[in-house]
C-alpha positions as CSV (number, residue, x, y, z in Angstrom):
1,X,6.0,36.5,15.7
2,X,7.1,33.2,13.2
3,X,7.3,29.9,14.8
4,X,11.0,28.7,14.5
5,X,11.7,25.2,12.9
6,X,13.6,22.1,13.7
7,X,14.1,19.3,11.0
8,X,15.4,16.0,12.7
9,X,17.5,13.8,10.3
10,X,18.4,15.5,7.1
11,X,18.5,12.8,4.5
12,X,16.2,12.7,1.5
13,X,13.2,14.1,3.0
14,X,14.9,16.1,5.8
15,X,17.1,17.9,3.9
16,X,14.4,19.0,1.2
17,X,11.9,20.2,4.0
18,X,14.7,22.1,6.0
19,X,15.5,24.0,2.8
20,X,11.9,24.6,1.6
21,X,10.8,25.7,5.0
22,X,13.9,28.4,5.3
23,X,12.5,29.1,1.2
24,X,8.9,30.0,3.0
25,X,10.7,32.5,5.1
26,X,10.9,30.3,8.5
27,X,14.2,30.4,10.7
28,X,15.5,26.6,10.5
29,X,17.9,24.2,12.3
30,X,18.1,21.5,11.0
31,X,19.7,18.3,12.8
32,X,21.5,14.9,12.1
33,X,23.4,12.9,14.4
34,X,26.3,12.4,11.5
35,X,28.5,14.9,11.9
36,X,29.5,15.0,8.2
37,X,26.2,15.4,6.8
38,X,25.7,18.4,9.1
39,X,29.1,19.8,7.9
40,X,28.3,19.2,3.9
41,X,25.1,20.7,4.3
42,X,26.7,23.6,5.8
43,X,28.9,24.1,2.6
44,X,25.4,23.8,0.4
45,X,26.6,20.4,-0.5
46,X,23.9,18.0,-1.1
47,X,23.6,14.5,0.7
48,X,21.5,12.8,-2.3
49,X,21.0,14.0,-5.8
50,X,17.5,15.7,-6.1
51,X,17.1,18.6,-8.7
52,X,17.0,22.1,-7.4
53,X,17.7,21.3,-4.2
54,X,20.8,22.4,-4.1
55,X,20.0,25.9,-5.5
56,X,17.1,26.1,-2.6
57,X,19.8,25.1,0.2
58,X,23.0,28.0,-1.5
59,X,20.1,30.6,-1.2
60,X,19.5,29.7,2.8
61,X,22.7,28.2,4.3
62,X,24.1,30.6,6.9
63,X,27.6,31.8,6.3
64,X,27.3,31.0,2.1
65,X,27.5,33.9,-0.3
66,X,24.3,36.0,-0.8
67,X,22.3,33.4,1.5
68,X,19.5,34.4,3.5
69,X,21.1,32.9,6.8
70,X,17.7,31.2,7.9
71,X,19.0,27.8,7.7
72,X,21.7,26.1,9.8
73,X,22.4,22.6,11.0
74,X,23.6,21.2,14.4
75,X,24.1,17.7,15.7
76,X,22.7,18.6,19.4
77,X,18.8,17.6,20.3
78,X,19.1,20.3,23.6
79,X,20.1,22.9,21.1
80,X,17.4,22.7,18.7
81,X,15.0,22.1,22.0
82,X,16.0,25.8,23.0
83,X,16.1,27.0,19.6
84,X,12.5,25.6,17.8
85,X,8.6,25.8,18.2
86,X,8.3,23.2,16.0
87,X,9.8,19.8,15.3
88,X,9.4,17.8,12.4
89,X,10.9,14.6,12.5
90,X,12.1,13.2,9.3
91,X,14.2,10.5,9.9
92,X,14.3,6.6,8.3
93,X,11.7,4.0,8.5
94,X,13.3,1.0,6.8
95,X,11.9,-2.1,6.5
96,X,13.4,-5.0,9.6
97,X,15.8,-7.3,8.1
98,X,14.3,-10.7,7.6
99,X,10.3,-9.2,8.2
100,X,8.1,-6.9,6.1
101,X,7.7,-5.0,9.2
102,X,8.5,-1.5,9.5
103,X,11.7,-0.3,11.6
104,X,10.6,2.2,13.9
105,X,14.1,2.5,16.0
106,X,15.2,5.9,14.4
107,X,11.7,7.5,15.0
108,X,11.9,6.1,18.9
109,X,15.3,7.2,19.4
110,X,14.4,10.6,17.8
111,X,11.7,11.5,20.0
112,X,13.5,10.0,22.9
113,X,16.2,11.9,22.3
114,X,14.4,15.2,21.9
115,X,11.4,15.1,24.6
116,X,13.7,15.4,27.5
117,X,14.5,18.9,26.1
118,X,11.4,20.0,25.9
119,X,11.1,22.7,28.6
120,X,8.5,25.1,26.9
121,X,5.5,24.7,24.9
122,X,6.5,23.0,21.3
123,X,4.8,20.7,18.6
124,X,6.6,17.9,17.8
125,X,5.6,16.8,14.2
126,X,6.0,13.5,12.3
127,X,6.7,13.6,9.0
128,X,8.1,9.6,8.7
129,X,6.2,7.0,6.9
130,X,4.9,5.0,10.0
131,X,2.4,2.0,10.7
132,X,-0.9,3.1,12.1
133,X,-1.1,3.7,15.6
134,X,2.6,5.0,16.1
135,X,1.6,8.6,16.3
136,X,-0.4,7.7,19.6
137,X,2.2,6.1,21.4
138,X,4.7,8.6,20.6
139,X,2.4,11.3,21.5
140,X,2.0,9.5,25.0
141,X,5.8,9.2,24.8
142,X,6.5,12.7,24.1
143,X,3.9,14.0,27.3
144,X,5.9,11.2,29.4
145,X,9.2,12.5,28.8
146,X,9.0,16.3,28.5
147,X,9.7,18.3,31.1
148,X,6.9,21.1,29.8
149,X,4.4,17.9,29.3
150,X,1.5,18.1,28.0
151,X,2.0,21.5,26.5
152,X,4.2,19.4,24.2
153,X,2.1,18.3,21.6
154,X,2.4,16.2,18.6
155,X,1.1,16.0,15.1
156,X,1.0,14.1,11.9
157,X,2.0,16.0,8.6
158,X,2.9,12.7,6.2
159,X,4.9,13.6,3.3
160,X,4.2,13.0,-0.2
161,X,7.4,13.8,-1.9
162,X,8.3,12.2,-5.6
163,X,11.9,11.9,-5.7
164,X,13.1,13.9,-9.0
165,X,10.1,16.6,-7.8
166,X,10.6,16.7,-4.2
167,X,11.4,20.8,-4.3
168,X,8.4,21.6,-5.9
169,X,6.1,18.9,-4.0
170,X,7.7,20.5,-0.7
171,X,7.0,23.9,-2.2
172,X,3.9,23.5,-3.9
173,X,2.2,20.8,-2.6
174,X,-1.3,18.9,-4.0
175,X,-2.6,18.6,-0.7
176,X,-1.4,19.3,3.4
177,X,-2.5,16.7,5.5
178,X,-2.7,17.4,9.6
179,X,-3.1,14.5,11.9
180,X,-3.7,16.2,15.3
181,X,-5.3,14.9,18.7
182,X,-8.8,15.9,19.2
183,X,-9.6,15.9,15.1
184,X,-12.5,13.5,14.4
185,X,-11.6,12.8,10.5
186,X,-12.9,16.3,9.4
187,X,-11.6,18.4,7.0
188,X,-10.8,21.9,6.8
189,X,-11.0,23.1,2.9
190,X,-8.4,25.0,1.2
191,X,-7.2,26.4,4.1
192,X,-9.1,29.6,4.0
193,X,-11.6,29.2,6.7
194,X,-11.8,28.4,10.0
195,X,-10.1,25.2,11.6
196,X,-11.9,22.1,13.2
197,X,-9.7,21.2,15.2
198,X,-10.5,20.5,19.1
199,X,-9.1,20.8,22.4
200,X,-5.0,19.8,22.6
201,X,-5.1,19.8,18.9
202,X,-6.7,23.3,18.0
203,X,-2.6,24.6,18.4
204,X,-0.9,22.1,16.5
205,X,-3.6,22.9,13.6
206,X,-2.9,26.7,14.1
207,X,0.9,26.5,13.9
208,X,0.6,24.2,11.4
209,X,-1.6,26.6,9.2
210,X,0.7,29.2,9.7
211,X,4.1,27.2,8.5
212,X,1.6,26.2,5.0
213,X,0.2,29.4,4.6
214,X,1.8,29.9,1.2
215,X,0.5,26.9,-0.5
216,X,-2.8,27.2,1.6
217,X,-3.0,30.6,0.1
218,X,-2.4,29.3,-3.1
219,X,-5.4,27.0,-3.2
220,X,-3.6,23.7,-1.5
221,X,-6.3,22.0,0.1
222,X,-5.8,21.4,4.3
223,X,-7.1,18.1,5.4
224,X,-7.5,17.7,8.8
225,X,-7.6,14.2,10.4
226,X,-6.8,12.2,13.5
227,X,-3.8,10.7,14.0
228,X,-4.6,7.4,13.1
229,X,-6.0,8.4,9.7
230,X,-3.0,10.7,8.6
231,X,-0.7,7.7,9.4
232,X,-2.9,5.7,6.7
233,X,-3.2,8.5,4.4
234,X,0.8,8.0,3.0
235,X,0.5,4.0,3.2
236,X,-2.7,3.8,1.5
237,X,-1.7,6.2,-1.2
238,X,1.3,4.3,-1.8
239,X,-0.8,0.8,-1.9
240,X,-3.2,2.1,-4.4
241,X,0.3,3.6,-6.8
242,X,1.7,0.0,-6.4
243,X,-1.4,-1.6,-7.3
244,X,-2.2,0.2,-10.6
245,X,1.4,-0.3,-11.6
246,X,1.6,-4.1,-10.5
247,X,-1.9,-4.0,-12.4
248,X,-0.6,-3.1,-15.5
249,X,2.7,-5.3,-15.2
250,X,0.2,-8.1,-15.0
251,X,-1.4,-7.5,-18.2
252,X,2.0,-7.8,-19.9
253,X,2.1,-11.3,-18.6
254,X,-0.9,-11.5,-20.0
255,X,-0.5,-9.7,-23.2
256,X,2.9,-11.8,-23.4
257,X,1.1,-15.0,-24.0
258,X,-1.9,-13.8,-26.2
259,X,0.4,-12.0,-28.5
260,X,-1.3,-8.4,-27.4
261,X,0.8,-4.9,-26.9
262,X,0.1,-3.2,-23.3
263,X,1.3,-0.5,-24.7
264,X,-1.8,-0.2,-26.7
265,X,-3.9,-1.5,-23.8
266,X,-2.9,1.1,-21.3
267,X,-3.5,4.0,-23.8
268,X,-6.9,2.7,-24.5
269,X,-7.5,1.8,-20.9
270,X,-6.2,5.6,-19.8
271,X,-8.6,7.6,-22.0
272,X,-11.5,6.1,-19.3
273,X,-11.6,9.1,-17.0
274,X,-11.7,6.6,-14.2
275,X,-8.3,5.1,-14.8
276,X,-6.3,7.8,-16.4
277,X,-2.9,7.1,-17.7
278,X,-0.7,7.8,-14.8
279,X,1.1,4.8,-13.5
280,X,-0.1,2.5,-16.5
281,X,3.2,2.4,-17.8
282,X,4.1,-1.4,-17.8
283,X,8.0,-2.6,-17.2
284,X,10.4,-3.8,-15.1
285,X,8.0,-2.2,-11.8
286,X,8.7,-0.1,-9.4
287,X,11.7,0.2,-6.6
288,X,12.8,3.1,-4.2
289,X,13.0,3.5,-0.9
290,X,8.7,3.7,-0.1
291,X,6.6,1.9,-2.4
292,X,8.1,-1.7,-1.7
293,X,8.9,-1.7,2.0
294,X,5.6,0.7,3.0
295,X,3.5,-2.3,1.3
296,X,5.2,-4.8,3.1
297,X,4.7,-2.9,6.5
298,X,1.6,-2.1,5.6
299,X,0.3,-5.6,5.3
300,X,2.4,-6.2,8.3
301,X,0.8,-4.0,10.5
302,X,-2.8,-5.4,9.1
303,X,-1.7,-8.5,10.7
304,X,-0.9,-7.0,14.2
305,X,-4.4,-5.1,14.2
306,X,-6.2,-8.6,12.9
307,X,-6.9,-7.3,9.6
308,X,-4.5,-9.0,7.5
309,X,-7.2,-10.2,4.8
310,X,-8.1,-6.7,3.9
311,X,-4.7,-6.3,2.7
312,X,-4.0,-9.8,1.1
313,X,-4.1,-8.8,-2.3
314,X,-0.9,-7.0,-1.3
315,X,0.7,-9.8,-1.4
316,X,0.6,-10.4,-5.2
317,X,1.2,-6.8,-5.8
318,X,4.6,-7.1,-4.5
319,X,4.7,-10.8,-6.1
320,X,3.6,-9.2,-9.3
321,X,6.2,-6.3,-9.2
322,X,9.4,-8.5,-8.7
323,X,8.4,-11.1,-11.4
324,X,9.0,-8.2,-13.7
325,X,12.2,-8.5,-13.1
326,X,13.0,-12.0,-13.2
327,X,11.2,-12.0,-16.8
328,X,13.7,-9.1,-17.7
329,X,16.7,-12.0,-17.0
330,X,14.7,-14.1,-19.1
331,X,14.0,-12.4,-22.1
332,X,17.9,-11.2,-22.5
333,X,18.4,-15.0,-22.5
334,X,16.0,-15.7,-25.2
335,X,17.1,-13.0,-27.0
336,X,20.8,-13.9,-26.1
337,X,20.0,-17.8,-27.3
338,X,19.3,-19.2,-24.6
339,X,22.7,-18.7,-22.3
340,X,23.8,-15.3,-20.4
341,X,27.2,-17.0,-20.3
342,X,29.9,-14.6,-21.8
343,X,27.7,-12.3,-22.9
344,X,28.5,-8.7,-23.1
345,X,25.5,-6.9,-21.9
346,X,24.9,-3.1,-21.1
347,X,22.8,-1.8,-19.0
348,X,21.1,1.9,-19.4
349,X,20.2,3.0,-15.6
350,X,21.0,2.3,-11.8
351,X,18.7,4.5,-10.0
352,X,14.7,3.4,-9.3
353,X,13.8,6.1,-11.4
354,X,14.8,9.3,-13.5
355,X,16.2,12.7,-11.8
356,X,17.4,10.4,-8.9
357,X,20.6,8.6,-7.9
358,X,18.7,6.4,-5.5
359,X,19.2,2.8,-6.1
360,X,17.7,1.6,-3.3
361,X,15.8,-1.8,-4.5
362,X,16.3,-0.3,-7.7
363,X,14.9,-2.6,-10.3
364,X,17.7,-1.7,-13.1
365,X,20.5,-2.6,-10.1
366,X,18.5,-5.3,-9.3
367,X,18.1,-7.0,-12.8
368,X,21.9,-6.5,-14.0
369,X,23.2,-8.5,-10.6
370,X,20.9,-11.2,-11.7
371,X,22.8,-11.2,-15.1
372,X,26.4,-10.9,-13.8
373,X,25.5,-13.8,-11.4
374,X,24.3,-16.0,-13.9
375,X,27.8,-15.8,-16.2
376,X,26.8,-12.5,-18.1
377,X,29.7,-9.5,-18.5
378,X,27.8,-6.5,-17.1
379,X,28.4,-2.9,-17.8
380,X,26.3,-0.4,-16.2
381,X,26.1,3.7,-16.9
382,X,23.7,5.9,-15.2
383,X,24.0,9.7,-15.2
384,X,23.6,10.4,-11.4
385,X,23.6,6.8,-9.9
386,X,27.3,5.7,-10.2
387,X,28.7,6.0,-6.9
388,X,25.8,4.8,-5.4
389,X,25.7,1.6,-7.5
390,X,29.3,1.0,-6.9
391,X,28.8,0.7,-3.1
392,X,26.1,-1.8,-3.5
393,X,27.6,-3.6,-6.7
394,X,30.9,-3.4,-6.6
395,X,31.7,-6.0,-8.8
396,X,29.8,-5.0,-11.7
397,X,31.3,-2.9,-14.0
398,X,30.7,0.5,-14.8
399,X,31.1,3.1,-17.9
400,X,31.9,6.7,-18.3
401,X,28.7,7.4,-20.8
402,X,26.6,4.8,-23.2
403,X,29.1,4.4,-26.0
404,X,31.4,3.3,-23.4
405,X,28.9,0.6,-21.7
406,X,27.9,-0.4,-25.3
407,X,31.2,-1.6,-26.7
408,X,30.7,-4.5,-28.1
409,X,28.1,-5.8,-26.2
410,X,25.5,-8.2,-27.4
411,X,22.6,-6.4,-26.1
412,X,21.5,-3.3,-24.6
413,X,19.3,-2.8,-21.9
414,X,17.0,0.3,-20.9
415,X,16.5,-0.2,-17.4
416,X,15.7,3.5,-16.0
417,X,14.0,6.2,-18.3
418,X,16.5,8.7,-18.7
419,X,15.7,11.3,-20.8
420,X,19.3,10.9,-22.0
421,X,18.8,7.6,-22.9
422,X,15.2,8.2,-24.9
423,X,17.6,10.6,-27.3
424,X,20.5,7.9,-28.4
425,X,21.1,7.8,-31.8
426,X,20.6,4.2,-32.8
427,X,22.4,3.8,-35.8
428,X,25.8,5.7,-34.2
429,X,25.1,3.3,-31.3
430,X,25.1,0.2,-33.7
431,X,28.7,1.0,-34.9
432,X,29.8,0.1,-31.3
433,X,28.4,-3.1,-30.7
434,X,28.8,-6.7,-31.1
435,X,24.8,-7.2,-31.9
436,X,22.3,-5.3,-32.2
437,X,19.6,-6.3,-29.9
438,X,18.2,-3.8,-27.5
439,X,15.5,-4.8,-24.5
440,X,13.2,-1.9,-23.6
441,X,12.7,-2.5,-20.1
442,X,10.4,1.0,-19.5
443,X,8.2,0.9,-22.8
444,X,9.8,4.2,-23.4
445,X,12.3,4.3,-26.6
446,X,10.8,4.5,-30.0
447,X,10.7,0.4,-31.7
448,X,10.2,1.9,-35.1
449,X,13.3,4.2,-34.9
450,X,14.9,1.3,-33.7
451,X,14.0,-0.9,-35.9
452,X,14.8,1.0,-38.8
453,X,18.6,1.0,-37.9
454,X,18.2,-2.9,-38.1
455,X,18.2,-3.4,-34.0
456,X,16.3,-6.4,-32.8
457,X,13.4,-4.2,-30.0
458,X,12.1,-6.4,-27.2
459,X,10.1,-4.9,-24.4
460,X,7.7,-6.9,-21.9
461,X,3.9,-7.0,-22.9
462,X,4.9,-6.2,-26.8
463,X,4.8,-7.8,-29.6
464,X,8.8,-9.0,-31.2
465,X,7.6,-7.2,-34.4
């Protein structure tokens, strides 16, 4: 009989994971402590914009027409403990206010609320991104609080979701990492062979292999590790991606002073198989709810472990990333003759990346806010993130579309690389602006096309003509 699954925390990660588990054929009960969230999900409404997620929900939420009925929601920890065999923890781990360190309070609260109800053998699986060492501490906490004692195990199965591709990444992941008690950093190939877990971890490994049987059968690698390694995989991956993005942005700074073209530089570098093309697009840097806070938490944890020097380079990675936002503001000021006061600026983009409505630590929205504080009249348009942007920056102006945002603008800033923005007709947009200045913060617009329509095209790390 297939294990029944529960998912604790129904935000971006949890809602996606719950729907995907139902898609894989399991009975799933999702929990969130916010009743409005579970009520919305029960109607098939998603808490965030994520392509494909709403359709997936509607295929499985109990009570909806034509659904499988495999997915339900609750606010009761007692109910999920009674229902489930495997409990996935998918709650948020934000940065602590005023610190680099990770705030573990949501994870701790979830474990403390669940464990006392575990009266029979169960597997608690962490998916949240946490500081290394957290899983071992939480495993001890589960064993202490659960009436079932050591029969209530804990494993760590980090998520590697890309916003905009979360459904695909859950159903067809590029790897599955399982940290279990007793594993010695060994890996079990593509999931077709025998497991390598020992002792208490054998049951945890077997359950995770059963849950992910479909992607494993399709060739997804299954990597079995100890608990610390599983925690480190996610933070190390985010640190590497951040480093690659900030590297090309550092090269953009050099290009700006040397007269080079960072786009051509990145193209040439990308042909080297050792480097590759991905994440080598210079611009205003990374944001969102993962990379910035995760690299800072990684630095903080390394310091606690006495290994601060090992990650000291991440401090400069963070600094480079934040500088790009300042550089974009200064490039706008320079383009407009040295002053922003009273200038009308259209900002295209508020989400930190396309195909998302996530504005957490968004470079686009941060730049819009800086311009506004320095005296510019800023109007923002984003295809999906308008409501979230208004909540963060209610003092900015917001437009219904690109043309509305650009009305009377002295400069147009392209700050989130939505496909809609790449398809703008520069000649048509020129009819509504006051001055034809476009600043491409993502290096994805076609400079020749905009210059042909008599726009001044500027971008970070690129020559002016």
